[in-house]
N, C-alpha and C positions, 0 to 999 in steps of 0.2 A: 367738559372741555376746559372750564376754568381751572379745575384741579390739575389737569394735564399741563396747562400753561404755567401754573404756579410751581409744579414739580420741576419742569424744565428750567424755570428761573432759579430755583434753589440749587439745582445741579450745576448750572452754569456758574452761579456765584461761588459754590463750593470748590469747583475746579479752578476758578480764578484765584481764590484765597490760597489753595494748595500750591499753585504755581508761584504765587507771590512769596510765600514763606518756605518754598522748596522742601515740602514734606517728602518723606521717603528716605532711602539709604543715603548716608552722608559719611564723609571722613570724620574722624574724631581724635581728640587729644585726651589721653587718660593719665592720671597721676597714680603711680604704683610705687612699691618700695621693695628693697632687698635687704635682708639681714646679713651683714658682713662679719665674717670671722676675723678677717684681716684688720678691719677698722674697729672691731668690737662695737658696732653701732648699726642702727637701721638707717639706710640712705634712700631717699625718695628719688624718683626719676619721672620724667614726662615722656610719653610715647605717642607719636602721631601715627595713626593707622589709616590707610587710604580707603576711599569709598568702597572699593571692591573687596576689601579684606573679609567681610562677613558674607558677601555674595558668592565668593569663589573660595570655598574652604580648602581646596586642594592646591591652591596657588601659593607659590613662595615669592618673596620680594627682595630686591636689593635694600641695603640699609645705610643710612647716614647717621653717624654719631656727631651731634652738634653741641659744642662746648660753650659754656657761658664765661663771663669775665668775673673779676674779683668783686666781692660784695653781693653779686647776684646768686641765684639758685636755679634749679631745674625749671621753674615756671616762667622765667623771664622771656625766653624766646617766643612763647606763645602770647604772653600778656603784653609785652612791650615791643616785640618784633613782629607780632601778628603772623606767626609762622603758618597757622592753619589757613588763613585767608589767602596768603601768597601762594601756598601749595595748591589750593583749590583752583585759583586763577590759572596757574601755570599748567596744571594737569588738563584743565578744560580747554586751554588754547593749544595743547599739544607740544608745549615747549619743554615739558618735564615728564618723565615716566612716573608711574605710581611707585612709591617707595615707603619704607618704614623709616621714621626719623626719631632718634632717641636723644634726649637731653638729660644727662646725669646731673647729680648735685654734688659739686665739689667746692661749695662756698657758703656764703651768708655774710652776716655783719661781722667782719674780722675784728673791728674795734669793740664789738660786744661779746667777743670770745669765741666766735665760730671759726672753725678751721677753714682755710682756703688753700687751693693749690692742686695741681695735677701730677706732682712728682712726690717721690718718697722723701720724707723728712722725719726727724724724731717725733714719735707719737702720731704720725699721720702718713701711713704708707699707701697713698692713694693710687699711685701708678701700679703697684702690685695688685691692689684691689681691682682696678679697671681691667687688667689683662687676665687675671686668674679667677675672678669671681663675676665681675659685672658683664663683660662681653660674652662669656659662656652662658650666663644666665639669660641674657636677652636672646641669644641665638638658639637656645634650646626651648625657651618659653614661647617665642613668637615664630611665625613662619618666615624665617630669614634664609636666603639662599646660602649664605655662610662661606663664601670664598673671597679671595683677594679681588677678583674681577667685579664683584658686586658688593663691595664694602668701601665706604668713603668716610672721611672725617673732616670737620670744619669747626671753626670757632672764632670768637672775638676776643681781643685783648689778651688776658691771661689764657683764655681758651684757644686763641689763635696761636700763641706760642706753644701751648700744650699740644695742639694738633700737629704742629710742625715737628716737635721733638718725638712724639709718638710714632710718626711716620719715619723719622730718621732712624729710630731704634728698631722699628718693625716694618720695613718696606714690603716685606712679603705678605702683609696683612691687608694693605689698602691699595685701591686703584687710583685714588685721587685725594688731594687735600686742598682746602680753600681757607686761607688765613686772612682774617680781617683785623686791621689795626693791631697786629700781632706783637705781643710782649716776647720778643725773641732774645732779648738780653736786658739787663738792668744796670746801666752805668749809674754812678752816684747821683747825678742830677735827675734821673728818672725815678728814683726809689720813693716808695711810700714812706711817710714819716713813721718811724718806729718809736714806741714809747719806752721800751727797755730792751737791752740786748737779750736775745733768746726768747722774746715773746713771739706770738704767731705771725705778726707782720715781719719781724726779722727772719724767722724761719722760712717764710714764703719767699722773700727777696733772695736769701741765700740759695734756696732750691732752684730758682730761675737762673741765678748766676752759675751754679754748678751744672745746670743743664742748658747752657747757652747754645741756641740753635745756630748762631753765627759761627762760633768756634767749632762746632761739630762739622760744619761744611768746610771751614778752612783746614781742618785736620784730616779730612776724609781722604783715604787712599783710593787708588784706581778701582779696586773691587767694590768699595762702598759707593763710589760715584756711579758705577754701573748699576748697583742695586737701586739707588735713589732715582735713576733715570727710568726705572720701571713704573714710577708713580707720576701722575699728572699733577703739576703744581700750579697754584694760583695765589698770588700775594696781592692784597688789596688794602690801600691805606689812604686816608684823607690828607689833603694838602695842609690842613690846619691841625692835624693830629700831633700831639706831643711825642708820639712814637714814630713819626715819619722818618727821622734820621736812622733809627734802628732798622726800620724796614728797608730803607735804601742800602744800608750796609749789608743786610741779608741778601738783597738782590745782587749787589756787587760780588759778594762771596760766591753765590750760585753761578753767576756769569763766568767768573774766573775759573771755576771748576768744571764748567761745561755741563752744568745740570740744567736741563731744559725746564723753563717755567714761564708763566705769564705774570707780569708785574704791572699793576695799574695804580695810578695816583688820581683820585677824583676829588671834586670839590666837597669839602666837609671836614668835620672834626671827629673827636672821640665821643660820639653820641649815638643814641638809639635811632635817630633819624637816618644816620649814615648806615648803620648795620641792617636796619629794615630794608633800605634800598639795595644793599648788597645781596640780599636774598634773591633778587630778581636776576642776578648774574650767577650766584653760587649754585642755586638748585639746578638750573639748566646745565651748568658746567659739570657737576658731578653726575648728572643724568646722562650726558653725552659719553661719559667715560665708563659707565657701567657696562659690563660684558666684554671689555676689551683687555 
């Protein structure tokens, strides 16, 4: 009798511990890499796989490409933005569907010699890499649905500008875009300090100026405006962000052209606290627009 009671006690304790530590299938974030012929380099990426990914081996998922900012890399969205924790909460509450989320590496310490930027520039054809190598690699390696209706893109700062321009150039590929504190243009007062003309900082600035998202909208003809309106747009910037004026100019250009979009100015600056909080709006937004 005592042995039976002891066994029940141990079983109860074990179940309690298992519940506390949430043993069993979980979502996960993996760090992988791709060897790029375009960049002549190996590039890492992080990929978030939902809880059901291993449980349902025949199921395919929508995908979100989540871009980081200057000086950061593929690991920042999980390490500093706590992406996995936010996704797990939103999926559990039913506010977000399960999806695959991919963060590529387009950066690092630019003052330490790392390349930065989502556009093509001398010695760094990242945009070509993204569309001809990276996106096809992800969508052939993982169980991605792989159509416009189930593909979204988002990003912060440099990645916010990059996501806008990628959609401007390829509206046929994305259902929605969520831009946070977006580097949509670089007037002189917003430029990073460059050490010498032609260095990697200078090349990055020039690439953003050449791919100005504001100018793209201003120069869009009726056919391009119609294409841009097939995408759901959300622009989100803090009231203390040094890029607020640029985001307001982008909003005005979109309004004048009749491109439907949501524009939000919230309390905050150009910080990880702000971008972490933005995920609670970003992920349900892209989720609602999948399949449409």
